[in-house]
N, C-alpha and C positions, 0 to 999 in steps of 0.2 A: 612444511615438516612431514614426513608420512605418517600416518599414526594408525596403529594396529587395534583391534578391540575384539578381545577373544571371549566368548560366551562359554564359559567352561575353563577355566585356566588348571587343567590337568597336565597330564604326563605328555601329551603329544602338544600341546598347545605352548605351555610353558617353554619347551624345547624350542618351537618356533620363537616364540616371544624373545626369550634370549640369545638367541641367534640376529635377530633386527634390531634388536637393542644394542648390538656391538657395531652396526651398520648405522647407528645414530637414530633409530627411530623412536616414535613414543609409542610407550604401549600401556595400555589399558584392558580390562577385563573383569570377568564376574568369578567369585568363590562361592563357596557353599555356606559358609559360616564365618562370622567374624574375626576368628582367630585365624583362619587361612589369609583371609583378606590383609590382617594387620602384618604378616608375615610376606606376603608378596609385596608390601608397601617397602618393606625394609630391603625389599630386592630391586628398587627402583620403579616397580610396575603397578600403577594405579589401580586398586581392587575395588571391587562393590559388592556386597553380599547380592546373590539371587536364588531364591530358592525355588524357581521354577515355576511360581504362579503368578507373581506380581511383578512389573515393572516399576519399581521405585522412582521419585523424583531423582536420586542420586544417579541412578543406572541411566536415567533418559540424558543427564546431563552428560555424565562420561563420554557418551555418544557423538558428543559434538566434535565436529571437525575430522571423524573418522572416515579415512581414505581404504582402508582394508578391515576385511569383519572375518572371521572363524566361528563357526558353531560347532563346538564338540560335546555338545550336551544330549547324552542319550534321551531317549523316549521314557515318557512315564507310563504307567498304564493304561490309563485312558487318553493320554495327550501324547501323540506320535511326536510332535516339534514344539516342546514347551515355549522355545525362544519366539516362533512366531505366532505362538497362541499367546502370549504377550505383549508383544512391541512389533508386530508386522508394518503397522503403520509408522512408528516411528523409524524403522530402518528402511521404509519405502521412501521418506522424506529426507533422506540422508544425502544432501548435495553434492558432497565430496568423493564421495564413494567410486571408487575405482574397481574395486575386485572383491568377490563374498565366496567363500568357501565354507560347503557342508561335509563335515568331516561322518561318512556313512560305513558302513561294512561289507567285504564280500560276501557276508551270508545272505545278502538279498537275492543270490543264486541260486541256492536252496541244495540241495544231493545233486551230484554227477559222477556218483559211483568211481570217483577217481579220474573222471575226465578233465579236459582242458574248458575254460570258461574264460571270456574276455567280454569286453563293455557292450558288444552286440548281441550276448547272450541273454534272452528273455529273464527277466526277475521272475522266481519261483520259491519264494522262500518257505522252509517249514516250519519254521518256528514263529510264535506270537510276536517274540521283540524283533526279530527280521522284518515281520511283515509291518510293524510301526516303522523301521528305517524306511522303507518304502515307500510307507506316506509320507513321512519327514522329507524325503527326496524330491518327491513331487510337489510337496506345497513349496519347498524353495524352489524347484524350475518353473512355478506358478508365479512366483513373484519377479523370476526373469521375464517370464513372456508377459503377465499383464502391466508390471512397473519398469519393465527394461533394465531391472538391477544385474548388475553382472555377476551371475550366481554360476559354480563350478561346484560339481559333486567329487568327492574322494571317497573311494570303496577300499576301506583299510583292510588289510589280513593282519592274523594276529601281530600284537605289538610287543615288541620287547627294547632293552637298551639298559643302560645305567641302573642298578637298583630293582628291577624288573626284569621277571622271566626265569626260565629254567634254572638259571645259576643260581638263582635266589633259592629255589625252592630247593634246587640240591643243598645246599648251604644250609636251609634250614630244617635239612631230613623228612621236606615234604612231597621229596620229588617219588612218583611213580612210575614204572615202566607197563602203561596199560598198554596191552597188545590187541590189537582188534585188524584180522589181515586185511591188506590193500590201503587202509586208513592213512591219509597223507592229510597234511595241514600246509599252508602257506603262511607265511610270516614277512613282518616288515622292522628293520631295525628305526627307531624315534628318530635318528639323526635323516636316515632317509626319508621319513615323511616331511621333517622341516625343511631339507633340501628340496623336494618335489612341489610343496606347496609356494617356495620361494621360486623356482623355476616358471609356477603357472602365473604368479604374480608379474611376472617379467614378459609372460607371452599370454596374455589373457584371451581365452576364447568363449566368452558368455554361452551358458548352455552346455557345456562340456562335461562328460561324466569320464573318471580316470579310476583304472584299479592302482592302488599303492600296494606292491608286493616285491618279494624278492624273486631271484633266479631260481630258486632251491626249493621246491615243496616237498617235505619227508616226512617218514613216519614220525610219530613223537615219541615212539621209543627208542630209535635212533639218536633224536637230539637230547634224551634225557641220558643215554650211553654216553654220549659226546662230552657232556658237560661234566660227567663224572669224572671222565678221562682229562679233562681239564683241569681241575679242582684235585686228582689225584686219590680220589675216594672209589670204593668199590661201586658199581651200579646196583640198585635194589633189583630184585628177581622180578625177571618179567611175569605179569598175571592177566591173563585173560579178562576180557573187558567184562565177560559175564560173570565173572567169578571174583569182581573187583570189589563189590558191596558201595558202587557211586551211587550219590545223590543223583534227584531226579534233573538237578541244573548242570550236574557233572556229566551225567549222560547227554545233555543236549547237546553238550559240544561234539559228541561223535556222531551227531544227526545227519550233517553234512560230509561230504567226502568230493573234494575237486581240487584241482590244480587250476590256477590262475595266473593269467596271462599279463605280461605288465610291457605289452611292447609300446603302448601308446604315449605312455610318460617317456619313454625315450625316443620314439620317433616325433612325437611334436610338441614336448616341452625340452629334448636335449638332456634329460636326466642321465647320468651315470652316475650309477649305485655304488656310495662309499663302502656299502656291504651286501654285495650279490647272494649272500647266503649265510646261513648262522654260522659256518667254519670261519668264516671273517668277522661277523659281529660277536659273537662271543668271546674268542680270545681278544677282542679290542677292548670289550666293557672288563673284561679280567684284568688286563693290564694296567685300565683306567684307576682300577682299586674299587669296582663296584661291590655293594653292601647291602 
C-alpha cells in the first residue's frame, strides 16, 4: 500500500491527503497541536504533533513505510527548514521512499515589475521570509544530490479554495480594493495543487522544480470586484495603497510584482488545470457552499 506522510497537514496538504485516501492510500502527517491531531484522526488521518523543533519518537514511528512525503511547513525565523533541521537523517533512511515534494513559494523570484518568470528565472527574493524559502529549497535539493532522495520542489502562487480566499474576505467584510497601478498576482486553486502533486507522483523527475499557478495573473482589486459581483454585494471603494494604512506585513505582499508561467507542469506532468483562472475557481467554490 502507498503511504503519504505530510509534514504540516494544512490547507494544501490536507486536500492532497483526502484525494489520495479516496484512492486507497494510507495517510499520516503532523499537526501543530494535540487538538488538531485528534480532529485529523477522526477523519482517518494518522496525525502526530510536531512543533518544528523536535522529532518525537511518535513522529519517527509514523514515518515507517512511507512511500511519498510532502513538506509544507513554512520556515521559522532562524530555521529555513524545520523538517530537515529535525529529521533529515530519518528521512534519508526511508527505504521505501519513491517521491518527496517540498512546497515553496513563487516569492523566491522577487520583483519583476509585472514581467513574466519561469523556472529558469534566477531566484532574487526581496523579503526575508522568501530568502528563507530559497534556503529551504536548497536544503531539500542537497538531500537529493547527497542521499539520492527523489526530491521535487513546487513553487506555489497565492492559494485559494473552499473556505479560503477573497470570497471569504468579502463575506466577512474584510475585503479591500487596494490599488497599486500595474500590480498583479498569480494564484492557484487548492484542487489544482493537489492534482499537480499527484501528476508529479505519477511522473517523478527527482531534482525538478515546478511553478504551480493558474493562467490568469490579475490585479487584486479586480479579483475583489469579481468576488463581490458573485456574492451580489457592492464592492468596497478603491483605495490607493499609499493611503490604505497597511501594516508592514500587509505592505510586504505588494513588494513583488510578477506574472508566473506554468508551462512546465503542463508539458512535463500533463496537468490540465481544473480552474485555469479565478473566474472558474471562485464560482466553483461558491457553488460548493464555501463558508
